[in-house]
mmCIF file of the N, C-alpha and C atoms, coordinates in Angstrom:
data_MODEL
# 
_entry.id   MODEL 
# 
loop_
_atom_site.group_PDB 
_atom_site.id 
_atom_site.type_symbol 
_atom_site.label_atom_id 
_atom_site.label_alt_id 
_atom_site.label_comp_id 
_atom_site.label_asym_id 
_atom_site.label_entity_id 
_atom_site.label_seq_id 
_atom_site.pdbx_PDB_ins_code 
_atom_site.Cartn_x 
_atom_site.Cartn_y 
_atom_site.Cartn_z 
_atom_site.occupancy 
_atom_site.B_iso_or_equiv 
_atom_site.pdbx_formal_charge 
_atom_site.auth_seq_id 
_atom_site.auth_comp_id 
_atom_site.auth_asym_id 
_atom_site.auth_atom_id 
_atom_site.pdbx_PDB_model_num 
ATOM 1   N N  . MET A 1 1  ? 14.335 2.744   -6.915 1.00 0.00 ? 1  MET A N  1 
ATOM 2   C CA . MET A 1 1  ? 13.375 2.093   -6.043 1.00 0.00 ? 1  MET A CA 1 
ATOM 3   C C  . MET A 1 1  ? 12.893 3.091   -4.996 1.00 0.00 ? 1  MET A C  1 
ATOM 4   N N  . LEU A 1 2  ? 11.605 3.080   -4.736 1.00 0.00 ? 2  LEU A N  1 
ATOM 5   C CA . LEU A 1 2  ? 11.067 3.920   -3.673 1.00 0.00 ? 2  LEU A CA 1 
ATOM 6   C C  . LEU A 1 2  ? 11.661 3.490   -2.348 1.00 0.00 ? 2  LEU A C  1 
ATOM 7   N N  . ARG A 1 3  ? 11.899 4.422   -1.495 1.00 0.00 ? 3  ARG A N  1 
ATOM 8   C CA . ARG A 1 3  ? 12.527 4.108   -0.212 1.00 0.00 ? 3  ARG A CA 1 
ATOM 9   C C  . ARG A 1 3  ? 11.665 3.193   0.648  1.00 0.00 ? 3  ARG A C  1 
ATOM 10  N N  . SER A 1 4  ? 10.367 3.377   0.607  1.00 0.00 ? 4  SER A N  1 
ATOM 11  C CA . SER A 1 4  ? 9.504  2.532   1.439  1.00 0.00 ? 4  SER A CA 1 
ATOM 12  C C  . SER A 1 4  ? 9.587  1.066   1.019  1.00 0.00 ? 4  SER A C  1 
ATOM 13  N N  . GLU A 1 5  ? 9.884  0.813   -0.253 1.00 0.00 ? 5  GLU A N  1 
ATOM 14  C CA . GLU A 1 5  ? 9.993  -0.572  -0.711 1.00 0.00 ? 5  GLU A CA 1 
ATOM 15  C C  . GLU A 1 5  ? 11.141 -1.305  -0.037 1.00 0.00 ? 5  GLU A C  1 
ATOM 16  N N  . ARG A 1 6  ? 12.105 -0.581  0.441  1.00 0.00 ? 6  ARG A N  1 
ATOM 17  C CA . ARG A 1 6  ? 13.213 -1.224  1.138  1.00 0.00 ? 6  ARG A CA 1 
ATOM 18  C C  . ARG A 1 6  ? 12.727 -1.915  2.406  1.00 0.00 ? 6  ARG A C  1 
ATOM 19  N N  . PHE A 1 7  ? 11.646 -1.423  2.956  1.00 0.00 ? 7  PHE A N  1 
ATOM 20  C CA . PHE A 1 7  ? 11.110 -2.005  4.176  1.00 0.00 ? 7  PHE A CA 1 
ATOM 21  C C  . PHE A 1 7  ? 10.019 -3.031  3.905  1.00 0.00 ? 7  PHE A C  1 
ATOM 22  N N  . THR A 1 8  ? 9.348  -2.900  2.775  1.00 0.00 ? 8  THR A N  1 
ATOM 23  C CA . THR A 1 8  ? 8.205  -3.763  2.518  1.00 0.00 ? 8  THR A CA 1 
ATOM 24  C C  . THR A 1 8  ? 8.522  -4.942  1.605  1.00 0.00 ? 8  THR A C  1 
ATOM 25  N N  . ARG A 1 9  ? 9.581  -4.863  0.854  1.00 0.00 ? 9  ARG A N  1 
ATOM 26  C CA . ARG A 1 9  ? 9.970  -5.985  -0.002 1.00 0.00 ? 9  ARG A CA 1 
ATOM 27  C C  . ARG A 1 9  ? 10.702 -7.042  0.794  1.00 0.00 ? 9  ARG A C  1 
ATOM 28  N N  . HIS A 1 10 ? 10.618 -8.267  0.328  1.00 0.00 ? 10 HIS A N  1 
ATOM 29  C CA . HIS A 1 10 ? 11.390 -9.338  0.945  1.00 0.00 ? 10 HIS A CA 1 
ATOM 30  C C  . HIS A 1 10 ? 12.870 -9.013  0.765  1.00 0.00 ? 10 HIS A C  1 
ATOM 31  N N  . PRO A 1 11 ? 13.679 -9.137  1.817  1.00 0.00 ? 11 PRO A N  1 
ATOM 32  C CA . PRO A 1 11 ? 15.102 -8.773  1.724  1.00 0.00 ? 11 PRO A CA 1 
ATOM 33  C C  . PRO A 1 11 ? 15.841 -9.480  0.588  1.00 0.00 ? 11 PRO A C  1 
ATOM 34  N N  . ASP A 1 12 ? 15.444 -10.694 0.266  1.00 0.00 ? 12 ASP A N  1 
ATOM 35  C CA . ASP A 1 12 ? 16.102 -11.427 -0.817 1.00 0.00 ? 12 ASP A CA 1 
ATOM 36  C C  . ASP A 1 12 ? 15.784 -10.841 -2.187 1.00 0.00 ? 12 ASP A C  1 
ATOM 37  N N  . ARG A 1 13 ? 14.769 -10.019 -2.274 1.00 0.00 ? 13 ARG A N  1 
ATOM 38  C CA . ARG A 1 13 ? 14.351 -9.453  -3.560 1.00 0.00 ? 13 ARG A CA 1 
ATOM 39  C C  . ARG A 1 13 ? 14.798 -8.009  -3.749 1.00 0.00 ? 13 ARG A C  1 
ATOM 40  N N  . LEU A 1 14 ? 15.584 -7.502  -2.825 1.00 0.00 ? 14 LEU A N  1 
ATOM 41  C CA . LEU A 1 14 ? 16.109 -6.152  -2.953 1.00 0.00 ? 14 LEU A CA 1 
ATOM 42  C C  . LEU A 1 14 ? 17.367 -6.162  -3.815 1.00 0.00 ? 14 LEU A C  1 
ATOM 43  N N  . PRO A 1 15 ? 17.567 -5.110  -4.606 1.00 0.00 ? 15 PRO A N  1 
ATOM 44  C CA . PRO A 1 15 ? 18.855 -4.990  -5.298 1.00 0.00 ? 15 PRO A CA 1 
ATOM 45  C C  . PRO A 1 15 ? 19.981 -4.936  -4.262 1.00 0.00 ? 15 PRO A C  1 
ATOM 46  N N  . THR A 1 16 ? 21.151 -5.376  -4.631 1.00 0.00 ? 16 THR A N  1 
ATOM 47  C CA . THR A 1 16 ? 22.269 -5.466  -3.686 1.00 0.00 ? 16 THR A CA 1 
ATOM 48  C C  . THR A 1 16 ? 22.525 -4.156  -2.957 1.00 0.00 ? 16 THR A C  1 
ATOM 49  N N  . ASP A 1 17 ? 22.560 -3.038  -3.691 1.00 0.00 ? 17 ASP A N  1 
ATOM 50  C CA . ASP A 1 17 ? 22.848 -1.756  -3.040 1.00 0.00 ? 17 ASP A CA 1 
ATOM 51  C C  . ASP A 1 17 ? 21.756 -1.352  -2.062 1.00 0.00 ? 17 ASP A C  1 
ATOM 52  N N  . ALA A 1 18 ? 20.507 -1.595  -2.413 1.00 0.00 ? 18 ALA A N  1 
ATOM 53  C CA . ALA A 1 18 ? 19.399 -1.248  -1.522 1.00 0.00 ? 18 ALA A CA 1 
ATOM 54  C C  . ALA A 1 18 ? 19.411 -2.141  -0.285 1.00 0.00 ? 18 ALA A C  1 
ATOM 55  N N  . GLY A 1 19 ? 19.715 -3.406  -0.470 1.00 0.00 ? 19 GLY A N  1 
ATOM 56  C CA . GLY A 1 19 ? 19.799 -4.321  0.666  1.00 0.00 ? 19 GLY A CA 1 
ATOM 57  C C  . GLY A 1 19 ? 20.894 -3.921  1.635  1.00 0.00 ? 19 GLY A C  1 
ATOM 58  N N  . GLN A 1 20 ? 22.025 -3.512  1.095  1.00 0.00 ? 20 GLN A N  1 
ATOM 59  C CA . GLN A 1 20 ? 23.138 -3.069  1.940  1.00 0.00 ? 20 GLN A CA 1 
ATOM 60  C C  . GLN A 1 20 ? 22.786 -1.789  2.676  1.00 0.00 ? 20 GLN A C  1 
ATOM 61  N N  . GLN A 1 21 ? 22.156 -0.856  1.987  1.00 0.00 ? 21 GLN A N  1 
ATOM 62  C CA . GLN A 1 21 ? 21.741 0.390   2.631  1.00 0.00 ? 21 GLN A CA 1 
ATOM 63  C C  . GLN A 1 21 ? 20.752 0.113   3.759  1.00 0.00 ? 21 GLN A C  1 
ATOM 64  N N  . LEU A 1 22 ? 19.820 -0.809  3.504  1.00 0.00 ? 22 LEU A N  1 
ATOM 65  C CA . LEU A 1 22 ? 18.841 -1.147  4.537  1.00 0.00 ? 22 LEU A CA 1 
ATOM 66  C C  . LEU A 1 22 ? 19.529 -1.737  5.761  1.00 0.00 ? 22 LEU A C  1 
ATOM 67  N N  . LYS A 1 23 ? 20.476 -2.642  5.545  1.00 0.00 ? 23 LYS A N  1 
ATOM 68  C CA . LYS A 1 23 ? 21.208 -3.234  6.670  1.00 0.00 ? 23 LYS A CA 1 
ATOM 69  C C  . LYS A 1 23 ? 21.934 -2.169  7.480  1.00 0.00 ? 23 LYS A C  1 
ATOM 70  N N  . GLU A 1 24 ? 22.539 -1.217  6.792  1.00 0.00 ? 24 GLU A N  1 
ATOM 71  C CA . GLU A 1 24 ? 23.257 -0.142  7.482  1.00 0.00 ? 24 GLU A CA 1 
ATOM 72  C C  . GLU A 1 24 ? 22.303 0.720   8.303  1.00 0.00 ? 24 GLU A C  1 
ATOM 73  N N  . ILE A 1 25 ? 21.176 1.077   7.720  1.00 0.00 ? 25 ILE A N  1 
ATOM 74  C CA . ILE A 1 25 ? 20.198 1.907   8.428  1.00 0.00 ? 25 ILE A CA 1 
ATOM 75  C C  . ILE A 1 25 ? 19.655 1.166   9.649  1.00 0.00 ? 25 ILE A C  1 
ATOM 76  N N  . LEU A 1 26 ? 19.265 -0.087  9.461  1.00 0.00 ? 26 LEU A N  1 
ATOM 77  C CA . LEU A 1 26 ? 18.700 -0.851  10.571 1.00 0.00 ? 26 LEU A CA 1 
ATOM 78  C C  . LEU A 1 26 ? 19.735 -1.091  11.669 1.00 0.00 ? 26 LEU A C  1 
ATOM 79  N N  . GLY A 1 27 ? 20.996 -1.178  11.281 1.00 0.00 ? 27 GLY A N  1 
ATOM 80  C CA . GLY A 1 27 ? 22.059 -1.348  12.268 1.00 0.00 ? 27 GLY A CA 1 
ATOM 81  C C  . GLY A 1 27 ? 22.270 -0.113  13.125 1.00 0.00 ? 27 GLY A C  1 
ATOM 82  N N  . ARG A 1 28 ? 21.910 1.041   12.601 1.00 0.00 ? 28 ARG A N  1 
ATOM 83  C CA . ARG A 1 28 ? 22.089 2.298   13.335 1.00 0.00 ? 28 ARG A CA 1 
ATOM 84  C C  . ARG A 1 28 ? 20.867 2.706   14.153 1.00 0.00 ? 28 ARG A C  1 
ATOM 85  N N  . VAL A 1 29 ? 19.702 2.175   13.802 1.00 0.00 ? 29 VAL A N  1 
ATOM 86  C CA . VAL A 1 29 ? 18.464 2.612   14.456 1.00 0.00 ? 29 VAL A CA 1 
ATOM 87  C C  . VAL A 1 29 ? 17.698 1.383   14.967 1.00 0.00 ? 29 VAL A C  1 
ATOM 88  N N  . PRO A 1 30 ? 17.954 0.982   16.204 1.00 0.00 ? 30 PRO A N  1 
ATOM 89  C CA . PRO A 1 30 ? 17.313 -0.229  16.735 1.00 0.00 ? 30 PRO A CA 1 
ATOM 90  C C  . PRO A 1 30 ? 15.787 -0.211  16.682 1.00 0.00 ? 30 PRO A C  1 
ATOM 91  N N  . ALA A 1 31 ? 15.174 0.934   16.922 1.00 0.00 ? 31 ALA A N  1 
ATOM 92  C CA . ALA A 1 31 ? 13.705 1.000   16.882 1.00 0.00 ? 31 ALA A CA 1 
ATOM 93  C C  . ALA A 1 31 ? 13.196 0.730   15.470 1.00 0.00 ? 31 ALA A C  1 
ATOM 94  N N  . LEU A 1 32 ? 13.908 1.209   14.483 1.00 0.00 ? 32 LEU A N  1 
ATOM 95  C CA . LEU A 1 32 ? 13.530 0.961   13.098 1.00 0.00 ? 32 LEU A CA 1 
ATOM 96  C C  . LEU A 1 32 ? 13.752 -0.503  12.735 1.00 0.00 ? 32 LEU A C  1 
ATOM 97  N N  . ALA A 1 33 ? 14.812 -1.092  13.260 1.00 0.00 ? 33 ALA A N  1 
ATOM 98  C CA . ALA A 1 33 ? 15.077 -2.517  13.024 1.00 0.00 ? 33 ALA A CA 1 
ATOM 99  C C  . ALA A 1 33 ? 13.952 -3.365  13.614 1.00 0.00 ? 33 ALA A C  1 
ATOM 100 N N  . ALA A 1 34 ? 13.490 -3.007  14.800 1.00 0.00 ? 34 ALA A N  1 
ATOM 101 C CA . ALA A 1 34 ? 12.386 -3.740  15.426 1.00 0.00 ? 34 ALA A CA 1 
ATOM 102 C C  . ALA A 1 34 ? 11.106 -3.586  14.605 1.00 0.00 ? 34 ALA A C  1 
ATOM 103 N N  . THR A 1 35 ? 10.860 -2.380  14.120 1.00 0.00 ? 35 THR A N  1 
ATOM 104 C CA . THR A 1 35 ? 9.678  -2.142  13.289 1.00 0.00 ? 35 THR A CA 1 
ATOM 105 C C  . THR A 1 35 ? 9.751  -2.962  12.008 1.00 0.00 ? 35 THR A C  1 
ATOM 106 N N  . ALA A 1 36 ? 10.913 -2.985  11.381 1.00 0.00 ? 36 ALA A N  1 
ATOM 107 C CA . ALA A 1 36 ? 11.091 -3.769  10.156 1.00 0.00 ? 36 ALA A CA 1 
ATOM 108 C C  . ALA A 1 36 ? 10.839 -5.251  10.418 1.00 0.00 ? 36 ALA A C  1 
ATOM 109 N N  . GLU A 1 37 ? 11.261 -5.730  11.561 1.00 0.00 ? 37 GLU A N  1 
ATOM 110 C CA . GLU A 1 37 ? 11.024 -7.137  11.907 1.00 0.00 ? 37 GLU A CA 1 
ATOM 111 C C  . GLU A 1 37 ? 9.531  -7.403  12.095 1.00 0.00 ? 37 GLU A C  1 
ATOM 112 N N  . HIS A 1 38 ? 8.820  -6.471  12.714 1.00 0.00 ? 38 HIS A N  1 
ATOM 113 C CA . HIS A 1 38 ? 7.367  -6.631  12.871 1.00 0.00 ? 38 HIS A CA 1 
ATOM 114 C C  . HIS A 1 38 ? 6.682  -6.671  11.509 1.00 0.00 ? 38 HIS A C  1 
ATOM 115 N N  . VAL A 1 39 ? 7.125  -5.798  10.604 1.00 0.00 ? 39 VAL A N  1 
ATOM 116 C CA . VAL A 1 39 ? 6.548  -5.779  9.256  1.00 0.00 ? 39 VAL A CA 1 
ATOM 117 C C  . VAL A 1 39 ? 6.814  -7.110  8.554  1.00 0.00 ? 39 VAL A C  1 
ATOM 118 N N  . ARG A 1 40 ? 8.027  -7.619  8.697  1.00 0.00 ? 40 ARG A N  1 
ATOM 119 C CA . ARG A 1 40 ? 8.362  -8.902  8.060  1.00 0.00 ? 40 ARG A CA 1 
ATOM 120 C C  . ARG A 1 40 ? 7.518  -10.051 8.605  1.00 0.00 ? 40 ARG A C  1 
ATOM 121 N N  . THR A 1 41 ? 7.381  -10.107 9.922  1.00 0.00 ? 41 THR A N  1 
ATOM 122 C CA . THR A 1 41 ? 6.599  -11.215 10.480 1.00 0.00 ? 41 THR A CA 1 
ATOM 123 C C  . THR A 1 41 ? 5.125  -11.094 10.112 1.00 0.00 ? 41 THR A C  1 
ATOM 124 N N  . PHE A 1 42 ? 4.620  -9.852  10.035 1.00 0.00 ? 42 PHE A N  1 
ATOM 125 C CA . PHE A 1 42 ? 3.246  -9.643  9.590  1.00 0.00 ? 42 PHE A CA 1 
ATOM 126 C C  . PHE A 1 42 ? 3.082  -10.126 8.152  1.00 0.00 ? 42 PHE A C  1 
ATOM 127 N N  . ALA A 1 43 ? 4.032  -9.764  7.298  1.00 0.00 ? 43 ALA A N  1 
ATOM 128 C CA . ALA A 1 43 ? 3.971  -10.182 5.892  1.00 0.00 ? 43 ALA A CA 1 
ATOM 129 C C  . ALA A 1 43 ? 4.006  -11.708 5.775  1.00 0.00 ? 43 ALA A C  1 
ATOM 130 N N  . GLU A 1 44 ? 4.796  -12.360 6.601  1.00 0.00 ? 44 GLU A N  1 
ATOM 131 C CA . GLU A 1 44 ? 4.839  -13.828 6.588  1.00 0.00 ? 44 GLU A CA 1 
ATOM 132 C C  . GLU A 1 44 ? 3.479  -14.411 6.954  1.00 0.00 ? 44 GLU A C  1 
ATOM 133 N N  . LEU A 1 45 ? 2.841  -13.822 7.969  1.00 0.00 ? 45 LEU A N  1 
ATOM 134 C CA . LEU A 1 45 ? 1.502  -14.290 8.354  1.00 0.00 ? 45 LEU A CA 1 
ATOM 135 C C  . LEU A 1 45 ? 0.529  -14.176 7.183  1.00 0.00 ? 45 LEU A C  1 
ATOM 136 N N  . MET A 1 46 ? 0.575  -13.041 6.502  1.00 0.00 ? 46 MET A N  1 
ATOM 137 C CA . MET A 1 46 ? -0.356 -12.820 5.401  1.00 0.00 ? 46 MET A CA 1 
ATOM 138 C C  . MET A 1 46 ? -0.013 -13.700 4.191  1.00 0.00 ? 46 MET A C  1 
ATOM 139 N N  . ASN A 1 47 ? 1.261  -13.777 3.838  1.00 0.00 ? 47 ASN A N  1 
ATOM 140 C CA . ASN A 1 47 ? 1.670  -14.581 2.683  1.00 0.00 ? 47 ASN A CA 1 
ATOM 141 C C  . ASN A 1 47 ? 1.397  -16.064 2.877  1.00 0.00 ? 47 ASN A C  1 
ATOM 142 N N  . ASP A 1 48 ? 1.547  -16.518 4.105  1.00 0.00 ? 48 ASP A N  1 
ATOM 143 C CA . ASP A 1 48 ? 1.324  -17.933 4.411  1.00 0.00 ? 48 ASP A CA 1 
ATOM 144 C C  . ASP A 1 48 ? -0.127 -18.226 4.782  1.00 0.00 ? 48 ASP A C  1 
ATOM 145 N N  . ARG A 1 49 ? -0.957 -17.184 4.692  1.00 0.00 ? 49 ARG A N  1 
ATOM 146 C CA . ARG A 1 49 ? -2.390 -17.305 5.018  1.00 0.00 ? 49 ARG A CA 1 
ATOM 147 C C  . ARG A 1 49 ? -2.616 -17.869 6.425  1.00 0.00 ? 49 ARG A C  1 
ATOM 148 N N  . ARG A 1 50 ? -1.878 -17.289 7.373  1.00 0.00 ? 50 ARG A N  1 
ATOM 149 C CA . ARG A 1 50 ? -1.982 -17.726 8.765  1.00 0.00 ? 50 ARG A CA 1 
ATOM 150 C C  . ARG A 1 50 ? -2.725 -16.675 9.589  1.00 0.00 ? 50 ARG A C  1 
ATOM 151 N N  . GLY A 1 51 ? -3.835 -16.199 9.040  1.00 0.00 ? 51 GLY A N  1 
ATOM 152 C CA . GLY A 1 51 ? -4.620 -15.172 9.701  1.00 0.00 ? 51 GLY A CA 1 
ATOM 153 C C  . GLY A 1 51 ? -5.090 -15.556 11.086 1.00 0.00 ? 51 GLY A C  1 
ATOM 154 N N  . ARG A 1 52 ? -5.235 -16.843 11.324 1.00 0.00 ? 52 ARG A N  1 
ATOM 155 C CA . ARG A 1 52 ? -5.667 -17.300 12.660 1.00 0.00 ? 52 ARG A CA 1 
ATOM 156 C C  . ARG A 1 52 ? -4.649 -16.930 13.735 1.00 0.00 ? 52 ARG A C  1 
ATOM 157 N N  . GLU A 1 53 ? -3.401 -16.616 13.336 1.00 0.00 ? 53 GLU A N  1 
ATOM 158 C CA . GLU A 1 53 ? -2.354 -16.232 14.284 1.00 0.00 ? 53 GLU A CA 1 
ATOM 159 C C  . GLU A 1 53 ? -2.253 -14.720 14.468 1.00 0.00 ? 53 GLU A C  1 
ATOM 160 N N  . LEU A 1 54 ? -3.076 -13.975 13.739 1.00 0.00 ? 54 LEU A N  1 
ATOM 161 C CA . LEU A 1 54 ? -2.968 -12.518 13.747 1.00 0.00 ? 54 LEU A CA 1 
ATOM 162 C C  . LEU A 1 54 ? -3.204 -11.922 15.137 1.00 0.00 ? 54 LEU A C  1 
ATOM 163 N N  . LYS A 1 55 ? -4.197 -12.427 15.846 1.00 0.00 ? 55 LYS A N  1 
ATOM 164 C CA . LYS A 1 55 ? -4.493 -11.886 17.181 1.00 0.00 ? 55 LYS A CA 1 
ATOM 165 C C  . LYS A 1 55 ? -3.288 -12.067 18.115 1.00 0.00 ? 55 LYS A C  1 
ATOM 166 N N  . ASP A 1 56 ? -2.641 -13.217 18.042 1.00 0.00 ? 56 ASP A N  1 
ATOM 167 C CA . ASP A 1 56 ? -1.441 -13.447 18.867 1.00 0.00 ? 56 ASP A CA 1 
ATOM 168 C C  . ASP A 1 56 ? -0.308 -12.507 18.460 1.00 0.00 ? 56 ASP A C  1 
ATOM 169 N N  . TRP A 1 57 ? -0.150 -12.293 17.144 1.00 0.00 ? 57 TRP A N  1 
ATOM 170 C CA . TRP A 1 57 ? 0.896  -11.400 16.651 1.00 0.00 ? 57 TRP A CA 1 
ATOM 171 C C  . TRP A 1 57 ? 0.660  -9.976  17.162 1.00 0.00 ? 57 TRP A C  1 
ATOM 172 N N  . ILE A 1 58 ? -0.586 -9.513  17.080 1.00 0.00 ? 58 ILE A N  1 
ATOM 173 C CA . ILE A 1 58 ? -0.915 -8.173  17.555 1.00 0.00 ? 58 ILE A CA 1 
ATOM 174 C C  . ILE A 1 58 ? -0.618 -8.049  19.049 1.00 0.00 ? 58 ILE A C  1 
ATOM 175 N N  . GLY A 1 59 ? -1.018 -9.034  19.821 1.00 0.00 ? 59 GLY A N  1 
ATOM 176 C CA . GLY A 1 59 ? -0.749 -9.004  21.263 1.00 0.00 ? 59 GLY A CA 1 
ATOM 177 C C  . GLY A 1 59 ? 0.742  -8.965  21.559 1.00 0.00 ? 59 GLY A C  1 
ATOM 178 N N  . HIS A 1 60 ? 1.515  -9.744  20.817 1.00 0.00 ? 60 HIS A N  1 
ATOM 179 C CA . HIS A 1 60 ? 2.969  -9.779  21.004 1.00 0.00 ? 60 HIS A CA 1 
ATOM 180 C C  . HIS A 1 60 ? 3.577  -8.405  20.721 1.00 0.00 ? 60 HIS A C  1 
ATOM 181 N N  . VAL A 1 61 ? 3.194  -7.805  19.600 1.00 0.00 ? 61 VAL A N  1 
ATOM 182 C CA . VAL A 1 61 ? 3.732  -6.493  19.239 1.00 0.00 ? 61 VAL A CA 1 
ATOM 183 C C  . VAL A 1 61 ? 3.293  -5.446  20.259 1.00 0.00 ? 61 VAL A C  1 
ATOM 184 N N  . GLN A 1 62 ? 2.063  -5.497  20.700 1.00 0.00 ? 62 GLN A N  1 
ATOM 185 C CA . GLN A 1 62 ? 1.599  -4.526  21.703 1.00 0.00 ? 62 GLN A CA 1 
ATOM 186 C C  . GLN A 1 62 ? 2.382  -4.666  23.002 1.00 0.00 ? 62 GLN A C  1 
ATOM 187 N N  . ARG A 1 63 ? 2.660  -5.898  23.423 1.00 0.00 ? 63 ARG A N  1 
ATOM 188 C CA . ARG A 1 63 ? 3.444  -6.091  24.654 1.00 0.00 ? 63 ARG A CA 1 
ATOM 189 C C  . ARG A 1 63 ? 4.850  -5.516  24.494 1.00 0.00 ? 63 ARG A C  1 
ATOM 190 N N  . LEU A 1 64 ? 5.457  -5.741  23.347 1.00 0.00 ? 64 LEU A N  1 
ATOM 191 C CA . LEU A 1 64 ? 6.791  -5.193  23.117 1.00 0.00 ? 64 LEU A CA 1 
ATOM 192 C C  . LEU A 1 64 ? 6.775  -3.672  23.106 1.00 0.00 ? 64 LEU A C  1 
ATOM 193 N N  . LEU A 1 65 ? 5.783  -3.093  22.449 1.00 0.00 ? 65 LEU A N  1 
ATOM 194 C CA . LEU A 1 65 ? 5.693  -1.635  22.405 1.00 0.00 ? 65 LEU A CA 1 
ATOM 195 C C  . LEU A 1 65 ? 5.465  -1.044  23.788 1.00 0.00 ? 65 LEU A C  1 
ATOM 196 N N  . SER A 1 66 ? 4.639  -1.685  24.576 1.00 0.00 ? 66 SER A N  1 
ATOM 197 C CA . SER A 1 66 ? 4.351  -1.132  25.900 1.00 0.00 ? 66 SER A CA 1 
ATOM 198 C C  . SER A 1 66 ? 5.586  -1.173  26.789 1.00 0.00 ? 66 SER A C  1 
ATOM 199 N N  . LYS A 1 67 ? 6.504  -2.091  26.523 1.00 0.00 ? 67 LYS A N  1 
ATOM 200 C CA . LYS A 1 67 ? 7.737  -2.174  27.308 1.00 0.00 ? 67 LYS A CA 1 
ATOM 201 C C  . LYS A 1 67 ? 8.809  -1.227  26.793 1.00 0.00 ? 67 LYS A C  1 
ATOM 202 N N  . ARG A 1 68 ? 8.809  -0.972  25.496 1.00 0.00 ? 68 ARG A N  1 
ATOM 203 C CA . ARG A 1 68 ? 9.915  -0.243  24.886 1.00 0.00 ? 68 ARG A CA 1 
ATOM 204 C C  . ARG A 1 68 ? 9.657  1.218   24.627 1.00 0.00 ? 68 ARG A C  1 
ATOM 205 N N  . PHE A 1 69 ? 8.420  1.582   24.333 1.00 0.00 ? 69 PHE A N  1 
ATOM 206 C CA . PHE A 1 69 ? 8.176  2.943   23.903 1.00 0.00 ? 69 PHE A CA 1 
ATOM 207 C C  . PHE A 1 69 ? 7.967  3.866   25.092 1.00 0.00 ? 69 PHE A C  1 
ATOM 208 N N  . VAL A 1 70 ? 8.829  4.829   25.215 1.00 0.00 ? 70 VAL A N  1 
ATOM 209 C CA . VAL A 1 70 ? 8.697  5.851   26.241 1.00 0.00 ? 70 VAL A CA 1 
ATOM 210 C C  . VAL A 1 70 ? 8.448  7.162   25.528 1.00 0.00 ? 70 VAL A C  1 
ATOM 211 N N  . CYS A 1 71 ? 7.428  7.826   25.943 1.00 0.00 ? 71 CYS A N  1 
ATOM 212 C CA . CYS A 1 71 ? 7.061  9.097   25.333 1.00 0.00 ? 71 CYS A CA 1 
ATOM 213 C C  . CYS A 1 71 ? 8.195  10.111  25.554 1.00 0.00 ? 71 CYS A C  1 
ATOM 214 N N  . PRO A 1 72 ? 8.809  10.652  24.490 1.00 0.00 ? 72 PRO A N  1 
ATOM 215 C CA . PRO A 1 72 ? 9.965  11.529  24.656 1.00 0.00 ? 72 PRO A CA 1 
ATOM 216 C C  . PRO A 1 72 ? 9.661  12.861  25.333 1.00 0.00 ? 72 PRO A C  1 
ATOM 217 N N  . TRP A 1 73 ? 8.419  13.308  25.285 1.00 0.00 ? 73 TRP A N  1 
ATOM 218 C CA . TRP A 1 73 ? 8.092  14.597  25.869 1.00 0.00 ? 73 TRP A CA 1 
ATOM 219 C C  . TRP A 1 73 ? 7.461  14.476  27.254 1.00 0.00 ? 73 TRP A C  1 
ATOM 220 N N  . ALA A 1 74 ? 7.396  13.279  27.780 1.00 0.00 ? 74 ALA A N  1 
ATOM 221 C CA . ALA A 1 74 ? 6.816  13.078  29.106 1.00 0.00 ? 74 ALA A CA 1 
ATOM 222 C C  . ALA A 1 74 ? 7.623  12.015  29.832 1.00 0.00 ? 74 ALA A C  1 
ATOM 223 N N  . SER A 1 75 ? 7.446  11.949  31.116 1.00 0.00 ? 75 SER A N  1 
ATOM 224 C CA . SER A 1 75 ? 8.201  10.971  31.897 1.00 0.00 ? 75 SER A CA 1 
ATOM 225 C C  . SER A 1 75 ? 7.359  9.725   32.181 1.00 0.00 ? 75 SER A C  1 
ATOM 226 N N  . ARG A 1 76 ? 6.512  9.370   31.236 1.00 0.00 ? 76 ARG A N  1 
ATOM 227 C CA . ARG A 1 76 ? 5.678  8.178   31.422 1.00 0.00 ? 76 ARG A CA 1 
ATOM 228 C C  . ARG A 1 76 ? 5.704  7.337   30.150 1.00 0.00 ? 76 ARG A C  1 
ATOM 229 N N  . ARG A 1 77 ? 5.383  6.104   30.321 1.00 0.00 ? 77 ARG A N  1 
ATOM 230 C CA . ARG A 1 77 ? 5.286  5.217   29.166 1.00 0.00 ? 77 ARG A CA 1 
ATOM 231 C C  . ARG A 1 77 ? 3.935  5.433   28.492 1.00 0.00 ? 77 ARG A C  1 
ATOM 232 N N  . VAL A 1 78 ? 3.907  5.241   27.196 1.00 0.00 ? 78 VAL A N  1 
ATOM 233 C CA . VAL A 1 78 ? 2.672  5.374   26.437 1.00 0.00 ? 78 VAL A CA 1 
ATOM 234 C C  . VAL A 1 78 ? 2.084  3.989   26.247 1.00 0.00 ? 78 VAL A C  1 
ATOM 235 N N  . SER A 1 79 ? 0.811  3.860   26.494 1.00 0.00 ? 79 SER A N  1 
ATOM 236 C CA . SER A 1 79 ? 0.132  2.584   26.330 1.00 0.00 ? 79 SER A CA 1 
ATOM 237 C C  . SER A 1 79 ? 0.199  2.143   24.886 1.00 0.00 ? 79 SER A C  1 
ATOM 238 N N  . SER A 1 80 ? 0.339  0.838   24.690 1.00 0.00 ? 80 SER A N  1 
ATOM 239 C CA . SER A 1 80 ? 0.353  0.300   23.329 1.00 0.00 ? 80 SER A CA 1 
ATOM 240 C C  . SER A 1 80 ? -0.986 0.527   22.643 1.00 0.00 ? 80 SER A C  1 
ATOM 241 N N  . GLU A 1 81 ? -2.045 0.777   23.409 1.00 0.00 ? 81 GLU A N  1 
ATOM 242 C CA . GLU A 1 81 ? -3.337 1.032   22.815 1.00 0.00 ? 81 GLU A CA 1 
ATOM 243 C C  . GLU A 1 81 ? -3.330 2.312   21.982 1.00 0.00 ? 81 GLU A C  1 
ATOM 244 N N  . ALA A 1 82 ? -2.392 3.196   22.262 1.00 0.00 ? 82 ALA A N  1 
ATOM 245 C CA . ALA A 1 82 ? -2.282 4.426   21.478 1.00 0.00 ? 82 ALA A CA 1 
ATOM 246 C C  . ALA A 1 82 ? -1.868 4.134   20.055 1.00 0.00 ? 82 ALA A C  1 
ATOM 247 N N  . TRP A 1 83 ? -1.332 2.957   19.802 1.00 0.00 ? 83 TRP A N  1 
ATOM 248 C CA . TRP A 1 83 ? -0.839 2.594   18.484 1.00 0.00 ? 83 TRP A CA 1 
ATOM 249 C C  . TRP A 1 83 ? -1.880 1.824   17.668 1.00 0.00 ? 83 TRP A C  1 
ATOM 250 N N  . VAL A 1 84 ? -2.997 1.528   18.269 1.00 0.00 ? 84 VAL A N  1 
ATOM 251 C CA . VAL A 1 84 ? -3.988 0.721   17.557 1.00 0.00 ? 84 VAL A CA 1 
ATOM 252 C C  . VAL A 1 84 ? -5.008 1.617   16.890 1.00 0.00 ? 84 VAL A C  1 
# 
């Protein structure tokens, strides 16, 4: 299985070993775990055809990023707009 599929496939559809590896990786890297959760919630919006909620989802993710992401090479926070 391609490594990226571990993040984009529904967790219930991953082979047991890949699912376990993903859990271990996400347990060690909180930022990656948060990203995986954003991808999952986005996929739920699309699969359930809830596009009307997309603007709220984007705003929520941008607010979280603006609070959490600190630019490693500078002593300032990076605006979430840099991610759009």
